[in-house]
VOBA-1610 file (N, C-alpha, C; in pm, whole numbers, padded with zeros to 5 digits, always signed):
BEGIN
Met+00295-02120-00357Met+00180-02147-00270Met+00072-02041-00295Tyr-00051-02088-00312Tyr-00163-01997-00335Tyr-00200-01924-00206Val-00216-01793-00215Val-00253-01711-00099Val-00383-01638-00130Glu-00482-01656-00044Glu-00608-01584-00056Glu-00613-01475+00049Leu-00644-01352+00007Leu-00652-01240+00099Leu-00796-01223+00145Val-00818-01242+00274Val-00953-01237+00332Val-00965-01112+00418Pro-01060-01023+00389Pro-01072-00900+00468Pro-01117-00930+00611Arg-01076-00845+00703Arg-01115-00862+00844Arg-01128-00725+00910Trp-01239-00711+00984Trp-01264-00591+01063Trp-01276-00631+01209Leu-01202-00561+01297Leu-01210-00581+01442Leu-01237-00445+01505Trp-01325-00441+01605Trp-01362-00310+01660Trp-01389-00317+01809Gln-01401-00197+01868Gln-01434-00186+02010Gln-01493-00048+02038Glu-01591-00045+02127Glu-01642+00083+02180Glu-01553+00123+02296Val-01509+00249+02296Val-01413+00297+02396Val-01470+00420+02465Ala-01472+00418+02598Ala-01513+00534+02677Ala-01389+00598+02737Ile-01361+00721+02696Ile-01245+00796+02747Ile-01292+00883+02862Pro-01241+00864+02982Pro-01289+00942+03097Pro-01249+01088+03087Gln-01321+01172+03159Gln-01294+01315+03159Gln-01152+01343+03208Ser-01074+01411+03122Ser-00935+01448+03152Ser-00852+01326+03191Gly-00892+01209+03144Gly-00820+01087+03178Gly-00766+01019+03055Glu-00718+00897+03073Glu-00663+00820+02963Glu-00714+00677+02970Val-00714+00612+02856Val-00761+00474+02850Val-00677+00399+02746Ile-00644+00276+02777Ile-00574+00188+02684Ile-00675+00086+02633Val-00693+00082+02504Val-00787-00013+02444Val-00739-00155+02472Asp-00833-00240+02512Asp-00799-00379+02541Asp-00732-00441+02418Pro-00603-00471+02425Pro-00533-00521+02305Pro-00582-00657+02257Ser-00653-00730+02342Ser-00705-00860+02297Ser-00811-00843+02188Asn-00874-00727+02183Asn-00973-00701+02078Asn-00908-00672+01943Phe-00781-00631+01946Phe-00707-00603+01823Phe-00591-00701+01810Ala-00617-00826+01842Ala-00515-00930+01834Ala-00539-01018+01711Asn-00431-01065+01652Asn-00442-01161+01542Asn-00447-01301+01604Thr-00569-01352+01621Thr-00588-01483+01683Thr-00590-01597+01582Thr-00562-01566+01456Thr-00563-01669+01351Thr-00421-01722+01330Pro-00406-01831+01255Pro-00272-01880+01223Pro-00210-01813+01101Tyr-00275-01707+01050Tyr-00230-01643+00927Tyr-00181-01501+00956Pro-00083-01451+00881Pro-00043-01309+00894Pro-00160-01219+00853Met-00165-01102+00913Met-00272-01007+00885Met-00211-00874+00842Arg-00232-00840+00713Arg-00188-00710+00663Arg-00278-00601+00719Leu-00220-00496+00773Leu-00299-00387+00829Leu-00318-00278+00725His-00441-00233+00708His-00471-00127+00613His-00503+00006+00681Trp-00596+00003+00778Trp-00627+00130+00845Trp-00692+00108+00980Leu-00688+00217+01060Leu-00752+00225+01190Leu-00850+00341+01182Ser-00978+00315+01208Ser-01081+00417+01189Ser-01151+00450+01321Ile-01208+00570+01325Ile-01277+00618+01445Ile-01401+00695+01402Cys-01512+00674+01476Cys-01628+00760+01460Cys-01694+00776+01597Gly-01780+00874+01608Gly-01849+00901+01734Gly-01898+01044+01740Lys-01990+01070+01829Lys-02046+01203+01848Lys-01968+01274+01957Ala-01910+01389+01926Ala-01828+01462+02022Ala-01913+01518+02135Ala-01859+01513+02257Ala-01920+01578+02373Ala-01849+01711+02393Val-01924+01820+02389Val-01864+01953+02401Val-01835+01985+02547Ser-01743+02079+02567Ser-01705+02122+02703Ser-01663+02268+02694Gly-01572+02311+02781Gly-01529+02449+02779Gly-01440+02480+02661Ala-01422+02609+02633Ala-01338+02655+02523Ala-01197+02597+02537Pro-01133+02559+02425Pro-01176+02573+02286Pro-01257+02454+02233Tyr-01312+02374+02324Tyr-01387+02255+02283Tyr-01537+02273+02305Asp-01584+02397+02293Asp-01724+02427+02317Asp-01809+02423+02191Glu-01756+02366+02084Glu-01833+02346+01962Glu-01793+02211+01901Leu-01874+02164+01807Leu-01853+02030+01751Leu-01741+02025+01648Ser-01686+02138+01611Ser-01585+02143+01507Ser-01471+02046+01535Gly-01437+01966+01434Gly-01328+01871+01446Gly-01370+01733+01492Gly-01494+01720+01542Gly-01541+01591+01587Gly-01467+01537+01707Val-01473+01406+01727Val-01414+01347+01848Val-01262+01347+01845Thr-01201+01332+01727Thr-01055+01314+01722Thr-00980+01439+01768Arg-01042+01555+01757Arg-00977+01679+01800Arg-00960+01685+01952Arg-01030+01599+02022Arg-01041+01611+02167Arg-00951+01516+02245Phe-00864+01440+02178Phe-00776+01351+02252Phe-00642+01338+02180Asn-00543+01296+02256Asn-00415+01254+02201Asn-00416+01102+02186Val-00340+01052+02090Val-00342+00910+02061Val-00200+00856+02050Glu-00180+00733+02098Glu-00055+00661+02081Glu-00088+00520+02031Val-00014+00474+01931Val-00039+00343+01870Val+00091+00264+01866Gly+00083+00136+01898Gly+00201+00051+01894Gly+00166-00093+01862Ile+00264-00170+01820Ile+00247-00312+01788Ile+00338-00392+01878Thr+00288-00499+01936Thr+00367-00579+02028Thr+00495-00629+01961Gly+00605-00614+02035Gly+00734-00659+01984Gly+00806-00559+01899Tyr+00742-00443+01872Tyr+00804-00340+01789Tyr+00790-00205+01858Ser+00856-00105+01802Ser+00842+00030+01853Ser+00703+00083+01826Asp+00668+00192+01892Asp+00539+00256+01867Asp+00532+00307+01724Val+00410+00311+01670Val+00390+00369+01538Val+00422+00518+01542Asn+00369+00588+01641Asn+00408+00728+01662Asn+00479+00735+01796Leu+00600+00788+01798Leu+00686+00781+01915Leu+00643+00878+02025Val+00568+00980+01991Val+00517+01074+02091Val+00366+01085+02074Pro+00292+01118+02181Pro+00147+01135+02168Pro+00114+01241+02063Met+00008+01216+01987Met-00027+01303+01876Met-00175+01336+01883Val-00211+01459+01855Val-00352+01496+01855Val-00427+01414+01751Gly-00545+01365+01788Gly-00616+01270+01704Gly-00650+01321+01566Ser-00686+01449+01554Ser-00725+01502+01423Ser-00609+01505+01326Ala-00484+01510+01376Ala-00367+01506+01288Ala-00328+01363+01255Phe-00343+01273+01353Phe-00305+01133+01331Phe-00404+01065+01237Phe-00534+01086+01261Phe-00638+01024+01179Phe-00674+01119+01065Cys-00587+01124+00967Cys-00604+01217+00855Cys-00586+01138+00725Ala-00698+01101+00662Ala-00692+01016+00543Ala-00639+01092+00423Arg-00576+01018+00332Arg-00523+01077+00210Arg-00629+01084+00099Arg-00747+01027+00123Arg-00849+01022+00019Arg-00986+01019+00085Val-01088+01058+00011Val-01225+01052+00058Val-01315+01010-00058Ile-01434+00960-00025Ile-01537+00930-00123Ile-01650+01030-00099Gln-01661+01128-00184Gln-01759+01235-00165Gln-01897+01187-00206Lys-01994+01197-00114Lys-02131+01160-00142Lys-02214+01287-00159Asp-02301+01287-00261Asp-02389+01402-00280Asp-02486+01410-00164Tyr-02516+01532-00125Tyr-02613+01552-00018Tyr-02692+01679-00045Asn-02821+01664-00060Asn-02909+01778-00088Asn-02992+01804+00037Gly-02952+01901+00114Gly-03019+01929+00239Gly-03164+01968+00225Ala-03208+02003+00104Ala-03347+02044+00086Ala-03437+01929+00048Gly-03382+01812+00017Gly-03472+01708-00029Gly-03425+01567-00010Ser-03322+01547+00072Ser-03272+01412+00090Ser-03217+01394+00229Ala-03236+01275+00284Ala-03178+01242+00414Ala-03110+01106+00408Ala-03048+01078+00296Ala-02990+00946+00274Ala-02867+00924+00360His-02847+00798+00399His-02732+00759+00480His-02644+00664+00401Ser-02636+00681+00272Ser-02559+00591+00188Ser-02411+00603+00220Ala-02343+00488+00234Ala-02201+00489+00265Ala-02133+00373+00193Asn-02009+00396+00149Asn-01932+00293+00079Asn-01844+00218+00177Val-01867+00088+00190Val-01779+00003+00271Val-01651-00018+00192Phe-01541+00034+00243Phe-01417+00029+00166Phe-01357-00111+00171Ile-01338-00171+00052Ile-01270-00300+00040Ile-01146-00281-00048Pro-01031-00330-00005Pro-00907-00302-00077Pro-00896-00372-00211Arg-00973-00480-00230Arg-00967-00553-00357Arg-01098-00630-00373Ala-01119-00684-00493Ala-01242-00758-00522Ala-01252-00882-00433Leu-01377-00918-00399Leu-01404-01032-00313Leu-01478-01140-00394Arg-01439-01263-00376Arg-01500-01373-00451Arg-01606-01443-00366Ile-01725-01454-00422Ile-01833-01530-00360Ile-01857-01654-00446Pro-01833-01774-00395Pro-01845-01895-00477Pro-01990-01928-00511Lys-02006-02018-00606Lys-02139-02068-00638Lys-02203-02128-00512Asp-02331-02099-00495Asp-02407-02142-00377Asp-02356-02076-00249Gly-02277-01970-00264Gly-02235-01890-00150Gly-02323-01767-00138Gly-02277-01670-00063Gly-02355-01548-00048Gly-02310-01469+00074Leu-02392-01375+00115Leu-02362-01288+00227Leu-02465-01305+00338Val-02416-01301+00461Val-02501-01297+00579Val-02486-01156+00639Val-02595-01081+00643Val-02588-00940+00681Val-02681-00913+00799Glu-02628-00843+00898Glu-02706-00799+01013Glu-02690-00649+01030Ile-02793-00583+01082Ile-02787-00440+01110Ile-02850-00413+01245Gln-02801-00309+01312Gln-02854-00272+01443Gln-02868-00121+01451Asn-02979-00075+01505Asn-03000+00067+01532Asn-02937+00099+01667Ile-02826+00172+01666Ile-02754+00203+01790Ile-02767+00349+01827Ser-02867+00417+01771Ser-02886+00559+01802Ser-02929+00577+01946Asn-02890+00686+02004Asn-02923+00721+02142Asn-03050+00805+02142Pro-03157+00760+02207Pro-03281+00840+02207Pro-03262+00982+02257Asp-03162+01003+02344Asp-03140+01139+02396Asp-03095+01236+02287Asp-03045+01183+02175Asp-03000+01269+02066Asp-03117+01334+01993Tyr-03239+01288+02020Tyr-03353+01331+01939Tyr-03456+01407+02021Thr-03410+01480+02122Thr-03502+01556+02206Thr-03582+01655+02122Val-03514+01725+02033Val-03583+01823+01948Val-03681+01752+01857Ala-03639+01640+01799Ala-03728+01568+01708Ala-03854+01520+01778Lys-03838+01473+01904Lys-03953+01422+01976Lys-04053+01533+02005Ser-04003+01653+02029Ser-04095+01763+02058Ser-04161+01816+01932Val-04088+01813+01819Val-04141+01867+01694Val-04230+01767+01623Tyr-04189+01637+01626Tyr-04260+01538+01547Tyr-04345+01444+01631Gly-04386+01490+01749Gly-04484+01416+01826Gly-04432+01294+01898Gly-04305+01293+01936Gly-04252+01185+02017Gly-04192+01069+01941Tyr-04185+01078+01808Tyr-04130+00967+01730Tyr-03979+00978+01719Leu-03914+00864+01717Leu-03771+00859+01691Leu-03749+00824+01545Pro-03630+00854+01492Pro-03603+00819+01352Pro-03625+00671+01325Ile-03679+00641+01210Ile-03710+00504+01171Ile-03627+00469+01049Phe-03550+00362+01059Phe-03461+00324+00951Phe-03519+00209+00869Gln-03501+00216+00739Gln-03533+00104+00650Gln-03406+00073+00571Pro-03320-00014+00624Pro-03186-00032+00568Pro-03183-00120+00443Ser-03077-00101+00365Ser-03053-00184+00247Ser-02903-00196+00225Ile-02864-00299+00151Ile-02723-00321+00116Ile-02716-00368-00028Val-02617-00318-00101Val-02596-00357-00239Val-02447-00388-00259Ala-02417-00510-00302Ala-02281-00549-00339Ala-02276-00560-00491Gln-02202-00470-00553Gln-02193-00468-00699Gln-02073-00549-00746Gly-02085-00605-00866Gly-01974-00682-00920Gly-02008-00746-01053Tyr-01950-00861-01079Tyr-01972-00929-01207Tyr-01954-01079-01189His-02008-01155-01282His-01993-01300-01282His-01857-01336-01340Asp-01789-01428-01276Asp-01647-01450-01301Asp-01616-01489-01445Glu-01688-01583-01502Glu-01654-01634-01634Glu-01715-01550-01746Ser-01842-01519-01735Ser-01910-01445-01843Ser-01884-01295-01837Lys-01838-01244-01721Lys-01811-01102-01700Lys-01939-01017-01706Ile-02053-01079-01692Ile-02180-01005-01691Ile-02196-00935-01557Pro-02225-00804-01556Pro-02244-00732-01430Pro-02360-00788-01349Gly-02353-00773-01220Gly-02460-00823-01134Gly-02456-00759-00997Phe-02553-00799-00913Phe-02566-00743-00779Phe-02604-00854-00683Leu-02559-00840-00560Leu-02615-00911-00446Leu-02674-00803-00358Ala-02803-00809-00330Ala-02868-00698-00262Ala-02974-00747-00165Gly-03001-00667-00064Gly-03104-00701+00033Gly-03159-00576+00098Arg-03279-00589+00152Arg-03346-00476+00216Arg-03437-00528+00326Ile-03447-00454+00434Ile-03543-00484+00540Ile-03658-00386+00524Pro-03773-00431+00477Pro-03882-00338+00445Pro-03950-00281+00568Glu-03949-00355+00680Glu-04014-00301+00799Glu-03922-00205+00872Thr-03976-00134+00968Thr-03900-00034+01040Thr-03799-00100+01133Leu-03686-00034+01152Leu-03580-00084+01237Leu-03566+00010+01357Leu-03620-00031+01470Leu-03613+00050+01590Leu-03496+00002+01675Gly-03491+00043+01801Gly-03382+00003+01889Gly-03389-00145+01922Gly-03286-00196+01988Gly-03282-00338+02023Gly-03161-00406+01962Gly-03167-00539+01960Gly-03055-00617+01910Gly-03044-00617+01759Pro-02941-00682+01706Pro-02921-00688+01561Pro-03037-00760+01492Gln-03065-00718+01370Gln-03167-00782+01288Gln-03103-00831+01160Arg-03132-00955+01124Arg-03069-01015+01006Arg-03154-00993+00881Phe-03086-00966+00771Phe-03153-00954+00642Phe-03201-01093+00599Asn-03328-01103+00567Asn-03384-01229+00518Asn-03417-01210+00371Cys-03316-01231+00286Cys-03333-01199+00144Cys-03253-01297+00059Ser-03322-01366-00031Ser-03254-01464-00117Ser-03161-01396-00217Asp-03180-01266-00242Asp-03095-01197-00339Asp-02954-01171-00285Leu-02928-01204-00159Leu-02793-01195-00105Leu-02715-01324-00128Leu-02778-01422-00194Leu-02713-01549-00223Leu-02674-01557-00370Asn-02560-01617-00397Asn-02516-01638-00534Asn-02567-01774-00581Gln-02681-01774-00644Gln-02743-01899-00688Gln-02722-01924-00837Gly-02620-01858-00893Gly-02590-01874-01034Gly-02496-01989-01060Arg-02449-01998-01183Arg-02360-02107-01224Arg-02213-02066-01218Glu-02187-01942-01180Glu-02049-01892-01176Glu-02021-01828-01041Asp-01893-01819-01008Asp-01854-01739-00893Asp-01890-01593-00920Phe-01920-01520-00812Phe-01953-01378-00826Phe-01840-01296-00763Ile-01793-01196-00835Ile-01683-01112-00789Ile-01740-00978-00743Ile-01726-00947-00614Ile-01775-00821-00558Ile-01668-00714-00575Thr-01703-00603-00636Thr-01609-00492-00655Thr-01638-00374-00563Ser-01760-00362-00512Ser-01793-00253-00420Ser-01913-00292-00336Val-01919-00237-00216Val-02031-00264-00125Val-02083-00130-00074Asn-02214-00112-00085Asn-02278+00011-00042Asn-02389-00023+00059Val-02389+00045+00173Val-02494+00027+00273Val-02571+00157+00287Asp-02699+00143+00320Asp-02784+00261+00324Asp-02893+00242+00429Ser-02921+00348+00504Ser-03035+00347+00596Ser-03102+00483+00586Thr-03226+00484+00544Thr-03300+00608+00524Thr-03424+00609+00609Thr-03480+00726+00629Thr-03600+00737+00710Thr-03721+00689+00632Ala-03817+00638+00706Ala-03939+00586+00644Ala-04041+00695+00620Thr-04028+00806+00691Thr-04131+00909+00686Thr-04068+01045+00661Pro-04115+01123+00565Pro-04065+01259+00548Pro-04090+01341+00675Gly-04003+01436+00699Gly-04022+01519+00816Gly-03911+01505+00917Tyr-03830+01397+00903Tyr-03718+01378+00994Tyr-03590+01442+00941Leu-03603+01522+00837Leu-03487+01571+00765Leu-03388+01643+00856Asp-03438+01729+00944Asp-03348+01808+01029Asp-03265+01717+01119Val-03327+01613+01172Val-03255+01522+01259Val-03155+01439+01180Gln-03199+01388+01065Gln-03112+01305+00985Gln-02992+01383+00934Ala-03012+01509+00897Ala-02900+01589+00849Ala-02795+01605+00958Glu-02840+01610+01084Glu-02746+01624+01195Glu-02662+01499+01211Glu-02720+01381+01186Glu-02647+01259+01214Glu-02573+01203+01095Val-02596+01256+00976Val-02529+01205+00857Val-02376+01209+00869Pro-02315+01320+00912Pro-02167+01324+00909Pro-02100+01218+00995Thr-02154+01189+01112Thr-02084+01101+01205Thr-02098+00953+01170Leu-02206+00915+01104Leu-02229+00775+01064Leu-02218+00680+01182Asn-02276+00719+01294Asn-02267+00636+01415Asn-02403+00600+01473Lys-02507+00597+01389Lys-02640+00565+01438Lys-02683+00423+01402Thr-02618+00362+01305Thr-02645+00222+01270Thr-02514+00146+01266Ala-02523+00014+01285Ala-02405-00073+01284Ala-02435-00196+01199Trp-02331-00248+01131Trp-02346-00356+01036Trp-02251-00471+01068Arg-02296-00592+01033Arg-02210-00711+01039Arg-02231-00787+00909Ile-02125-00795+00828Ile-02132-00854+00694Ile-02031-00967+00686Asn-02078-01086+00657Asn-01991-01203+00650Asn-02031-01292+00533Pro-01938-01371+00481Pro-01975-01471+00379Pro-02050-01587+00444Val-02131-01656+00363Val-02205-01771+00415Val-02110-01881+00461Thr-02003-01902+00386Thr-01904-02004+00421Thr-01765-01943+00424Gly-01673-02011+00488Gly-01535-01964+00490Gly-01505-01879+00613Ile-01391-01814+00609Ile-01346-01732+00722Ile-01429-01604+00731Gln-01475-01572+00849Gln-01558-01454+00869Gln-01479-01326+00851Trp-01544-01228+00790Trp-01483-01096+00773Trp-01495-01014+00901Met-01608-01024+00966Met-01634-00951+01091Met-01665-01054+01198Pro-01562-01109+01265Pro-01582-01225+01352Pro-01646-01194+01487Gln-01644-01068+01531Gln-01702-01035+01661Gln-01855-01040+01654Pro-01920-01070+01765Pro-02066-01092+01761Pro-02148-00967+01737Asp-02096-00849+01772Asp-02174-00726+01758Asp-02144-00656+01626Pro-02246-00598+01562Pro-02224-00521+01439Pro-02133-00401+01462Ile-02069-00355+01355Ile-01972-00246+01362Ile-02038-00117+01312Pro-02023-00005+01385Pro-02082+00122+01341Pro-02042+00157+01197Thr-02136+00216+01125Thr-02116+00244+00983Thr-01990+00325+00958Gly-01965+00427+01040Gly-01850+00512+01018Gly-01717+00439+01028Cys-01714+00328+01100Cys-01591+00252+01115Cys-01562+00163+00995Ile-01666+00116+00926Ile-01643+00033+00807Ile-01648+00115+00679Ala-01691+00240+00689Ala-01695+00330+00573Ala-01630+00463+00611Pro-01504+00461+00656Pro-01444+00584+00710Pro-01406+00687+00605Phe-01406+00648+00477Phe-01369+00744+00373Phe-01492+00817+00315Thr-01612+00775+00356Thr-01733+00838+00306Thr-01748+00978+00363Arg-01777+01075+00276Arg-01797+01212+00320Arg-01925+01268+00259Thr-02009+01323+00345Thr-02126+01397+00300Thr-02105+01543+00339Tyr-02210+01621+00336Tyr-02200+01760+00382Tyr-02160+01760+00529Asp-02045+01816+00561Asp-01988+01805+00695Asp-01912+01933+00729Ala-01988+02040+00752Ala-01925+02170+00774Ala-01839+02173+00900Asn-01874+02092+01001Asn-01799+02091+01126Asn-01686+01988+01129Asp-01668+01915+01018Asp-01565+01811+01011Asp-01583+01710+01124Glu-01706+01663+01142Glu-01737+01565+01245Glu-01722+01421+01197Gly-01713+01403+01066Gly-01724+01270+01007Gly-01618+01174+01055Pro-01632+01047+01017Pro-01534+00945+01056Pro-01393+00983+01015Lys-01297+00942+01094Lys-01156+00969+01066Lys-01083+00835+01054Val-00972+00836+00981Val-00901+00711+00957Val-00751+00736+00945Tyr-00673+00645+01003Tyr-00528+00644+00985Tyr-00493+00527+00896Glu-00423+00553+00786Glu-00382+00448+00693Glu-00240+00404+00724Phe-00222+00277+00750Phe-00090+00223+00780Phe-00003+00225+00654Pro+00127+00242+00671Pro+00217+00226+00555Pro+00207+00084+00501Lys+00255+00066+00379Lys+00250-00067+00318Lys+00335-00166+00396Asn+00291-00291+00391Asn+00366-00404+00447Asn+00376-00401+00600Val+00277-00338+00667Val+00266-00350+00813Val+00179-00472+00841Val+00234-00568+00915Val+00169-00698+00932Val+00161-00732+01080Leu+00046-00786+01122Leu+00032-00849+01252Leu+00051-00999+01232Thr+00158-01054+01286Thr+00176-01198+01279Thr+00086-01266+01382Pro+00065-01396+01370Pro-00019-01465+01468Pro+00025-01436+01612Arg-00072-01406+01696Arg-00057-01374+01839Arg-00009-01233+01864Gln+00023-01157+01761Gln+00058-01017+01783Gln-00066-00933+01804Arg-00048-00817+01870Arg-00160-00730+01902Arg-00126-00586+01867Leu-00231-00509+01841Leu-00217-00366+01821Leu-00265-00295+01947Gly-00182-00208+02002Gly-00218-00133+02122Gly-00250+00012+02088Val-00358+00067+02147Val-00399+00205+02124Val-00428+00270+02258Lys-00375+00390+02280Lys-00396+00465+02404Lys-00452+00603+02371Phe-00560+00642+02439Phe-00622+00773+02420Phe-00612+00853+02549Thr-00580+00982+02535Thr-00574+01074+02649Thr-00664+01193+02621Asp-00766+01213+02704Asp-00863+01320+02681Asp-00800+01456+02711Gln-00827+01552+02622Gln-00775+01688+02637Gln-00886+01790+02658Ser-01011+01747+02653Ser-01121+01843+02648Ser-01195+01862+02779Ser-01154+01793+02886Ser-01222+01797+03015Ser-01368+01753+03003Ser-01395+01666+02908Ser-01528+01609+02892Ser-01513+01465+02844Ala-01582+01372+02908Ala-01573+01231+02870Ala-01621+01211+02726Gln-01556+01123+02656Gln-01591+01096+02517Gln-01614+00946+02498Thr-01713+00912+02416Thr-01737+00773+02377Thr-01715+00761+02227Ile-01627+00671+02188Ile-01591+00658+02048Ile-01595+00511+02008Tyr-01598+00489+01876Tyr-01590+00354+01821Tyr-01461+00345+01740Val-01381+00242+01767Val-01251+00225+01702Val-01250+00092+01628Cys-01200+00093+01503Cys-01202-00028+01420Cys-01068-00046+01349Leu-01018-00169+01352Leu-00896-00206+01280Leu-00935-00290+01160His-00882-00253+01042His-00914-00328+00921His-00786-00376+00856Gly-00789-00501+00811Gly-00676-00559+00741Gly-00720-00677+00657Glu-00621-00755+00612Glu-00649-00873+00532Glu-00564-00990+00583Leu-00628-01105+00599Leu-00557-01226+00636Leu-00496-01291+00512Glu-00370-01331+00521Glu-00304-01401+00412Glu-00325-01551+00433Val-00437-01600+00384Val-00476-01740+00407Val-00406-01829+00304Arg-00334-01925+00353Arg-00259-02016+00264Arg-00324-02154+00262
//
């Protein structure tokens, strides 16, 4: 029987109360399809809220500030005892991105895909982006740069090749106007469609959001490590959706292995599941967070896997 592996990302914004605990709604991490879902990783990003010592600095990011427990319905917990987040979410690999603090404020990030993706003839990508930055994060910028908030001009590039001829190619799109706050904005670009005579095989996906005006460098450098200021929703034109939820997913959650200059280790964190961990239909993944820092934290959590479509 032919099996097609379809990527899937599921996510949720989680508010952990001060010195409290929260259980992520398991319905958000449920396999609601009729197909088994191979689990690859669980990712987290967010801006840490500082509090009293030893949590009075940003070092370690959000994961250092809570304990985590993970379990799958019908089975034992993944970790049998609560574990500090920075130890649990510890990836075995990273994708190092160049960062020149003197002349660049790029937000380029690699969306990690476990294998090549096939886009059929007359198929393509439907891409949405949302600016989810908090205006309160830019108090210094507003005073220095005359009240302006960072302005994003996003782009996406899916690299690959044509299936039969093996000729390299791209599916790419860009929003030329400024992207301010508000709801998601869809890319209106014919270059995201495969209008050729062959299927297109995607081998890598890169997303980028950069400032439109020089001068925002100090602010952008601060937000580069966390990758939590923009959110993306990427789906094929036809077939099973990769990101089925209506809201875009923060960049750090879909690109958790991307690393730029990050002296405080604030960047996205990820836990990689062992091989052959599967959510069968109607099974759910449960996650519990317990705050240790006496300061409320808001984080973004994302589960990534592949559906075994038969």
